[in-house]
C-alpha positions as CSV (number, residue, x, y, z in Angstrom):
1,M,121.9,116.1,167.1
2,T,121.1,114.7,163.7
3,S,119.3,115.9,160.6
4,H,117.2,113.7,158.4
5,T,116.6,113.8,154.6
6,I,113.0,113.7,153.6
7,A,111.9,112.6,150.1
8,P,110.7,115.6,148.1
9,P,107.1,115.9,147.2
10,A,106.0,115.3,143.6
11,D,105.7,119.0,142.9
12,A,109.2,119.8,144.2
13,V,110.7,120.3,140.8
14,E,107.9,122.8,139.9
15,R,108.4,124.6,143.2
16,D,112.2,124.6,142.7
17,S,111.7,126.3,139.3
18,R,109.8,129.0,141.1
19,R,112.6,129.7,143.6
20,W,113.3,133.1,142.0
21,I,109.8,134.2,142.6
22,I,110.2,133.0,146.2
23,L,113.4,135.1,146.4
24,S,111.5,138.2,145.2
25,V,109.1,137.8,148.1
26,L,111.9,137.3,150.6
27,V,113.8,140.3,149.3
28,V,110.8,142.6,149.6
29,A,110.4,141.5,153.2
30,Q,114.0,142.2,154.0
31,F,113.9,145.5,152.2
32,M,111.0,146.6,154.4
33,V,112.8,145.6,157.6
34,V,116.0,147.5,156.7
35,L,114.0,150.5,155.3
36,D,112.2,151.0,158.6
37,V,115.5,151.3,160.5
38,A,116.3,154.5,158.6
39,I,113.0,155.8,157.2
40,V,112.0,157.7,160.4
41,N,115.1,159.8,160.7
42,V,114.1,162.7,158.4
43,A,110.6,162.6,159.7
44,L,111.5,163.1,163.4
45,P,111.1,166.9,163.5
46,T,107.6,166.6,162.1
47,I,106.7,163.7,164.5
48,K,108.0,165.7,167.4
49,N,105.7,168.7,166.6
50,D,102.6,166.6,165.8
51,L,102.7,164.2,168.8
52,H,104.3,166.7,171.2
53,F,107.4,164.7,172.0
54,S,110.0,166.2,174.3
55,Q,113.5,166.4,172.9
56,E,114.7,163.7,175.4
57,S,111.9,161.2,174.5
58,L,112.1,161.7,170.7
59,Q,115.0,159.3,170.4
60,W,112.7,156.4,171.5
61,V,110.9,156.4,168.1
62,I,114.2,154.9,166.9
63,T,115.4,153.2,170.1
64,A,112.1,151.3,170.8
65,Y,112.4,149.6,167.3
66,A,116.1,148.9,167.7
67,V,116.0,147.4,171.2
68,L,113.4,144.8,170.3
69,F,114.8,144.1,166.8
70,G,118.4,143.7,168.0
71,G,117.4,141.8,171.2
72,V,115.2,139.1,169.7
73,L,116.9,138.4,166.4
74,L,118.9,135.4,167.6
75,L,115.9,134.0,169.4
76,G,113.8,134.5,166.3
77,G,116.3,132.6,164.1
78,R,116.2,129.5,166.4
79,M,112.5,129.6,166.7
80,A,112.3,129.5,162.9
81,D,114.5,126.4,162.9
82,L,112.4,124.6,165.5
83,L,108.8,125.9,164.9
84,G,108.9,126.3,161.2
85,R,110.5,128.9,158.9
86,R,107.4,129.8,157.0
87,R,105.3,130.0,160.2
88,L,107.8,132.4,161.8
89,F,108.1,134.4,158.5
90,M,104.3,134.9,158.3
91,L,104.0,135.6,162.0
92,G,106.7,138.2,161.9
93,M,105.2,139.8,158.7
94,G,101.8,139.9,160.3
95,I,103.1,141.6,163.5
96,F,105.2,144.0,161.4
97,T,102.3,144.9,159.1
98,A,99.8,145.4,161.9
99,S,102.2,147.5,163.9
100,S,103.0,149.6,160.9
101,L,99.3,150.5,160.6
102,L,99.2,151.4,164.3
103,D,102.4,153.5,164.0
104,G,100.7,155.6,161.3
105,L,97.5,155.9,163.5
106,A,99.4,156.7,166.7
107,W,97.7,159.5,168.7
108,S,100.4,160.3,171.2
109,A,104.1,160.0,171.9
110,G,103.6,157.0,174.2
111,S,101.5,155.1,171.7
112,L,104.0,155.5,168.9
113,I,106.8,154.3,171.0
114,V,104.9,151.2,172.0
115,F,103.9,150.4,168.4
116,R,107.4,150.9,167.2
117,A,108.6,148.4,169.8
118,V,106.1,145.8,168.5
119,Q,107.2,146.6,165.0
120,G,110.8,145.8,166.0
121,L,109.6,142.5,167.4
122,G,107.9,141.6,164.1
123,A,111.1,142.5,162.3
124,A,113.2,140.3,164.6
125,L,111.0,137.3,163.8
126,L,110.7,138.0,160.1
127,A,114.3,138.8,159.1
128,P,116.1,135.6,160.2
129,A,113.2,133.4,159.0
130,A,113.4,135.0,155.5
131,L,117.2,134.5,155.2
132,S,117.0,130.9,156.4
133,I,114.2,130.2,153.8
134,L,116.5,131.6,151.2
135,T,119.4,129.5,152.4
136,T,117.4,126.3,152.3
137,T,115.8,127.1,148.9
138,F,119.1,127.6,147.0
139,R,121.9,125.1,147.1
140,E,125.4,126.3,148.0
141,G,127.2,127.5,144.9
142,R,126.4,129.8,142.0
143,D,122.6,130.0,142.5
144,R,122.9,130.8,146.2
145,N,125.5,133.4,145.5
146,V,123.3,135.1,142.9
147,A,120.3,135.0,145.4
148,L,122.5,136.4,148.2
149,G,123.8,139.1,145.8
150,I,120.2,140.3,145.3
151,W,119.6,140.0,149.1
152,G,122.8,142.0,149.8
153,A,121.7,144.7,147.4
154,A,118.4,145.0,149.2
155,S,120.1,145.1,152.6
156,G,122.7,147.5,151.5
157,S,120.4,149.9,149.8
158,G,117.6,149.7,152.3
159,G,119.1,152.3,154.6
160,A,119.8,154.8,151.9
161,A,116.4,154.2,150.3
162,G,114.8,154.7,153.7
163,V,116.1,158.2,154.0
164,L,115.1,159.0,150.4
165,L,111.5,157.6,150.8
166,G,111.1,159.1,154.3
167,G,111.9,162.5,153.0
168,A,109.6,162.2,150.0
169,L,106.6,160.9,151.9
170,T,107.0,163.3,154.8
171,S,107.2,166.3,152.4
172,A,104.5,165.2,150.0
173,L,102.0,163.6,152.4
174,S,102.7,163.3,156.1
175,W,104.9,161.4,158.5
176,S,102.2,158.7,158.9
177,W,102.7,157.5,155.4
178,I,106.3,156.3,156.1
179,F,104.5,153.6,158.1
180,F,101.3,153.2,156.0
181,I,103.4,152.3,153.0
182,N,104.3,149.0,154.7
183,V,100.7,147.9,155.0
184,P,99.7,147.0,151.4
185,V,103.2,145.5,150.8
186,G,102.9,143.4,153.9
187,L,99.4,142.2,153.1
188,A,100.6,141.2,149.6
189,V,103.5,139.2,151.0
190,L,101.2,137.5,153.5
191,A,98.7,136.6,150.7
192,V,101.3,134.8,148.5
193,S,103.4,133.2,151.2
194,P,101.1,130.1,151.7
195,V,101.1,129.5,148.0
196,L,104.8,130.0,147.3
197,L,106.5,128.9,150.5
198,R,106.5,125.4,151.8
199,E,107.1,124.8,155.5
200,S,110.5,123.7,156.6
201,R,112.2,123.2,159.9
202,A,115.3,121.6,161.4
203,E,114.8,117.8,161.4
204,L,116.2,117.1,164.8
205,D,115.9,114.1,167.1
206,H,114.6,116.5,169.8
207,R,112.2,119.5,170.2
208,H,113.7,120.9,173.4
209,F,113.9,124.7,173.7
210,D,116.8,126.4,175.4
211,T,114.6,128.6,177.7
212,A,117.5,129.8,179.9
213,G,119.7,130.6,176.9
214,A,116.9,132.4,175.2
215,A,116.1,134.5,178.2
216,S,119.8,135.4,178.9
217,I,120.8,136.4,175.4
218,T,117.5,138.2,174.6
219,G,117.7,140.2,177.8
220,G,121.5,140.8,177.4
221,L,121.2,142.1,173.8
222,M,118.2,144.3,174.6
223,L,120.0,145.8,177.5
224,L,123.1,146.3,175.4
225,V,121.3,148.2,172.7
226,Y,119.5,150.3,175.3
227,A,122.7,151.0,177.1
228,L,124.5,152.1,174.0
229,T,121.6,154.4,173.1
230,H,121.6,155.8,176.6
231,A,125.3,156.4,176.5
232,S,125.1,158.4,173.3
233,Q,122.4,160.6,174.9
234,H,123.7,160.9,178.5
235,G,127.4,160.0,178.4
236,W,129.5,156.9,179.0
237,A,130.6,157.6,182.5
238,T,127.2,157.9,184.2
239,T,126.3,155.4,186.9
240,E,123.2,154.3,184.9
241,T,125.2,153.7,181.7
242,I,127.9,151.7,183.5
243,G,125.3,149.7,185.3
244,L,123.4,148.9,182.1
245,L,126.5,147.8,180.3
246,A,127.7,145.7,183.2
247,A,124.3,143.9,183.4
248,S,124.2,143.3,179.7
249,F,127.7,141.8,179.6
250,A,126.8,139.6,182.7
251,L,123.8,138.2,180.8
252,I,125.8,137.6,177.6
253,I,128.5,135.8,179.6
254,A,125.9,133.7,181.3
255,F,124.4,132.9,177.9
256,V,127.8,131.5,176.8
257,V,128.1,129.4,179.9
258,I,124.5,128.1,179.4
259,E,125.2,127.2,175.8
260,V,128.3,125.2,176.6
261,R,126.3,123.1,179.1
262,S,123.0,122.8,177.2
263,P,122.1,119.6,175.4
264,A,120.0,121.6,173.0
265,P,121.6,125.0,172.8
266,L,119.9,128.1,171.3
267,L,123.2,128.9,169.5
268,P,125.3,125.8,168.8
269,L,128.8,127.1,169.5
270,R,130.2,124.5,167.0
271,I,129.2,126.7,164.1
272,F,132.1,129.1,165.1
273,R,134.5,126.3,164.0
274,L,133.6,127.6,160.5
275,R,136.3,130.2,160.0
276,T,134.5,131.9,157.1
277,L,131.3,132.2,159.1
278,S,133.1,133.6,162.2
279,A,135.0,136.1,160.0
280,S,131.8,137.2,158.3
281,N,130.1,137.8,161.6
282,I,133.0,139.8,162.9
283,N,132.8,141.8,159.7
284,A,129.0,142.3,160.2
285,L,129.6,143.7,163.6
286,L,132.4,146.1,162.5
287,M,130.6,147.0,159.2
288,G,127.4,147.8,161.1
289,A,129.4,150.1,163.3
290,A,131.2,151.8,160.5
291,I,128.7,151.9,157.7
292,F,125.2,152.3,159.3
293,S,126.5,155.2,161.4
294,Q,127.3,157.1,158.2
295,F,123.6,157.6,157.4
296,F,123.1,159.2,160.8
297,L,126.1,161.6,160.5
298,L,125.5,162.4,156.8
299,T,121.9,163.3,157.4
300,L,122.9,165.6,160.2
301,Y,125.6,167.2,158.0
302,M,123.2,167.8,155.1
303,Q,120.4,169.2,157.2
304,Q,122.3,171.1,159.9
305,V,125.4,172.3,157.9
306,L,124.2,172.5,154.3
307,H,120.6,173.2,155.3
308,Y,119.0,170.6,152.9
309,S,115.3,170.0,153.3
310,A,114.0,166.5,154.2
311,L,113.2,165.8,150.6
312,K,116.6,167.1,149.3
313,T,118.4,165.0,151.9
314,G,116.6,161.9,150.7
315,V,117.2,162.6,147.0
316,A,120.9,163.1,147.8
317,Y,121.2,159.4,148.6
318,I,120.2,158.2,145.2
319,A,123.8,157.9,144.0
320,L,124.6,155.7,147.0
321,T,121.5,153.6,146.6
322,L,122.0,153.0,142.8
323,S,125.7,152.2,143.1
324,I,124.9,149.5,145.7
325,I,122.2,147.9,143.5
326,V,124.3,148.0,140.3
327,F,127.5,146.7,141.8
328,S,125.9,144.0,143.9
329,T,125.5,141.9,140.7
330,V,129.2,142.4,140.0
331,S,130.0,141.4,143.6
332,Q,128.2,138.1,143.5
333,A,129.8,137.2,140.2
334,L,133.3,137.9,141.6
335,V,132.6,135.9,144.7
336,T,131.5,132.9,142.6
337,R,134.7,133.3,140.5
338,V,137.4,134.2,142.9
339,G,135.9,133.7,146.4
340,I,135.0,135.7,149.5
341,R,138.6,136.2,150.7
342,L,139.4,138.6,147.9
343,V,136.1,140.4,147.5
344,L,135.1,141.1,151.1
345,P,138.3,142.8,152.2
346,A,138.4,144.9,149.0
347,G,134.8,146.0,149.7
348,M,135.6,147.1,153.3
349,A,138.7,148.9,152.1
350,M,136.7,150.9,149.6
351,A,134.1,151.6,152.3
352,A,136.9,152.9,154.5
353,G,138.1,155.1,151.6
354,G,134.6,156.5,151.3
355,L,134.5,157.3,155.0
356,V,137.8,159.1,154.7
357,L,136.3,161.2,151.9
358,Y,133.4,162.0,154.2
359,A,135.9,163.2,156.7
360,Q,137.0,165.9,154.2
361,L,133.6,167.4,153.9
362,P,133.8,171.2,154.3
363,V,131.4,173.7,155.9
364,H,130.4,175.0,152.5
365,G,130.4,171.7,150.6
366,T,128.5,171.1,147.4
367,Y,126.9,167.9,146.3
368,F,128.8,167.0,143.1
369,A,132.2,168.2,144.3
370,N,132.1,166.7,147.8
371,L,129.3,164.3,148.5
372,F,128.8,162.6,145.1
373,P,132.4,161.0,144.8
374,A,132.2,159.7,148.4
375,F,128.7,158.3,147.8
376,L,129.9,156.4,144.7
377,L,132.9,154.9,146.4
378,T,131.0,154.0,149.5
379,G,128.2,152.4,147.5
380,V,130.6,150.2,145.5
381,G,132.3,149.2,148.8
382,M,129.1,148.3,150.5
383,A,128.0,146.2,147.5
384,F,131.4,144.4,147.5
385,A,131.1,143.9,151.3
386,F,127.4,143.1,151.9
387,V,127.1,140.3,149.3
388,P,130.2,138.2,150.3
389,M,129.5,138.8,154.0
390,S,126.0,137.4,153.6
391,I,127.4,134.4,151.6
392,G,130.2,133.8,154.1
393,A,128.0,133.9,157.1
394,L,126.0,130.9,155.7
395,T,128.8,129.0,154.0
396,G,129.0,125.4,155.3
397,V,126.0,125.9,157.7
398,Q,124.0,122.7,158.2
399,A,120.3,122.9,157.3
400,E,119.2,122.6,160.9
401,D,121.2,125.7,161.8
402,A,120.1,127.9,158.9
403,G,117.8,130.0,161.1
404,V,120.2,130.6,163.9
405,A,123.0,131.4,161.5
406,S,120.7,133.9,159.8
407,G,119.7,135.4,163.2
408,L,123.4,135.6,164.2
409,L,124.3,137.6,161.1
410,N,121.4,140.0,161.5
411,T,122.1,140.4,165.2
412,N,125.7,141.4,164.6
413,Q,124.7,144.0,162.0
414,Q,122.1,145.5,164.3
415,I,124.3,145.5,167.4
416,G,127.2,146.9,165.4
417,G,124.9,149.7,164.1
418,A,123.9,150.6,167.7
419,I,127.6,150.6,168.8
420,G,128.6,152.7,165.8
421,V,125.9,155.3,166.3
422,A,126.7,155.6,170.0
423,I,130.5,155.9,169.3
424,A,129.9,158.4,166.4
425,T,127.5,160.5,168.4
426,T,129.9,160.7,171.4
427,I,132.9,161.5,169.3
428,A,131.1,164.1,167.2
429,T,129.6,165.8,170.3
430,T,132.9,165.8,172.1
431,Y,135.0,167.3,169.3
432,T,132.3,169.8,168.5
433,G,132.6,170.9,172.1
434,H,136.4,171.1,171.8
435,Y,136.0,173.4,168.7
436,V,133.6,175.7,170.6
437,T,136.1,175.9,173.5
438,S,139.0,176.8,171.2
439,H,137.0,179.3,169.1
440,P,135.4,181.9,171.3
441,G,132.1,183.3,170.0
442,T,131.0,180.0,168.4
443,G,128.2,177.8,169.6
444,A,127.4,174.1,169.5
445,L,125.2,174.5,166.4
446,D,127.8,176.6,164.5
447,P,128.4,174.9,161.1
448,G,132.2,174.9,161.6
449,A,131.9,173.3,165.0
450,L,129.4,170.6,163.8
451,T,131.6,169.8,160.7
452,Y,134.7,169.4,162.8
453,G,132.9,166.9,165.1
454,F,131.6,165.0,162.1
455,Q,135.0,164.8,160.5
456,I,136.7,163.3,163.5
457,A,133.8,160.7,163.8
458,F,134.2,159.7,160.2
459,Y,137.9,159.1,160.6
460,V,137.2,156.7,163.5
461,L,134.5,154.9,161.5
462,A,137.0,154.6,158.6
463,A,139.5,152.9,161.0
464,L,136.8,150.4,162.0
465,A,136.1,149.6,158.3
466,A,139.8,149.2,157.7
467,L,140.1,146.9,160.7
468,A,137.3,144.8,159.3
469,A,139.1,144.5,155.9
470,L,142.3,143.3,157.7
471,I,140.4,140.7,159.9
472,T,138.5,139.2,157.0
473,A,141.7,139.1,154.8
474,V,143.4,137.0,157.5
475,M,140.6,134.8,158.8
476,I,138.5,133.8,155.7
477,E,139.5,130.5,154.3
478,P,141.0,130.5,150.8
479,G,138.5,129.7,148.0
480,A,135.5,130.1,150.3
481,A,132.3,130.3,148.3
482,A,134.1,130.3,144.9
483,S,132.2,127.9,142.8
484,A,131.8,127.1,139.2
485,V,128.8,124.8,139.7
486,P,126.4,125.4,136.8
487,A,122.7,125.5,137.2
488,E,121.0,122.4,135.9
489,D,117.9,123.4,134.1
490,G,116.9,125.6,137.0
491,V,116.8,122.6,139.3
492,G,119.4,122.2,142.0
493,E,119.5,119.9,144.9
494,L,116.1,119.5,146.6
495,T,116.4,121.3,149.9
496,P,114.5,121.5,153.1
497,A,112.5,124.4,151.7
498,F,110.5,121.8,149.9
499,E,109.9,119.5,152.9
500,E,106.4,118.9,154.2
501,A,105.8,120.2,157.6
502,A,106.3,117.6,160.2
């Protein structure tokens, strides 16, 4: 496998000077994708009433998106490398935008579930293509660290902003607008993409596609996400849950065997020789489990225990969102100066501390006394974790592997989130039941019982975040991503983002 250097076109310098405009388009796309993972949460009660969902089927509004998104990300990343990053970016954005419109127009429970699945497919094509375009647009060093700092801020704040925006739109307009809002943004991104983005792809000496690898890993990951969601709803010990988990693990193991033998693997296993990349992806898995689950639990706590409205629940997340955005700039500057090895574990340790604070939330909690300090600490921790994790997952990656490395990072975050929600739901439900058993006269919806379950779940999530801090402190190579390379009049090395399409 070889890569080839192509002479840059005459307008490469001009395009390179516009790389920050390119970044803004990519960040908007990423923000939309992350936003839509969380934006439906506070609107679910309204959607249930309007479209006559049963309680059992309502979870599929979230699960349908998650299954396709988590299952196809790795495939989407490799397709971007082979077929063209701009092409996959625009295809994903087109699918995502069209399905968002259909989501808002959905006339039944079944139609919304189908359209949400298609939306997840669009996101799975869009997200890794966007990150790989960023990687090939900015050279490794200070400029890329700054770009990934902005990217990390969008990724970290998207979940919190989704809850805020979902509450505001549902309260002021209707649940349909949580989907309609994507349409003008998506159309604008599609309009400027042909002008701003130049096609790039991995310049390989072959164009073989690993069909067996793609089928096994896509099927395995989709089954895994579905199995985890099923377990959180129906229990881990059921025959169906065990069967689904066994089938998903079998497919993932088959994928590894296929990749070892394939002359043109979907996921080149050689990239795991990069210790910083491997550590960053392990962190992505554990961080997804520890951090993304907090939005689920906190939303339940604020609405079911503190009786916040959808709008008030969304507004409560402003402190978390703003702290992520503000401290992401500090985070990327620190990574450039002192390296990932110091910043990432510190961020995960602060995130673990924030989760411990959440575990202290009382039944009669107040915003500024109980939630606000935890939001601030968690927000700073997420900023100090998302940015170096994104940089580390792409450090040392060859241009021909930019898409698959991007897909791998996004996959670990999404799978981690599914694992975290399943674990957190199971733990919270179990310990709420223990509380009810030991306190005669209380029910499963008693604020004391709910709070006790949430507290235990937050402690477990804090342990996962602490484990991530320990692993990254040990595995990441000293000095990784620390760079004092100055920008040279806004023009860095000319990268594959400026190559002509083959």
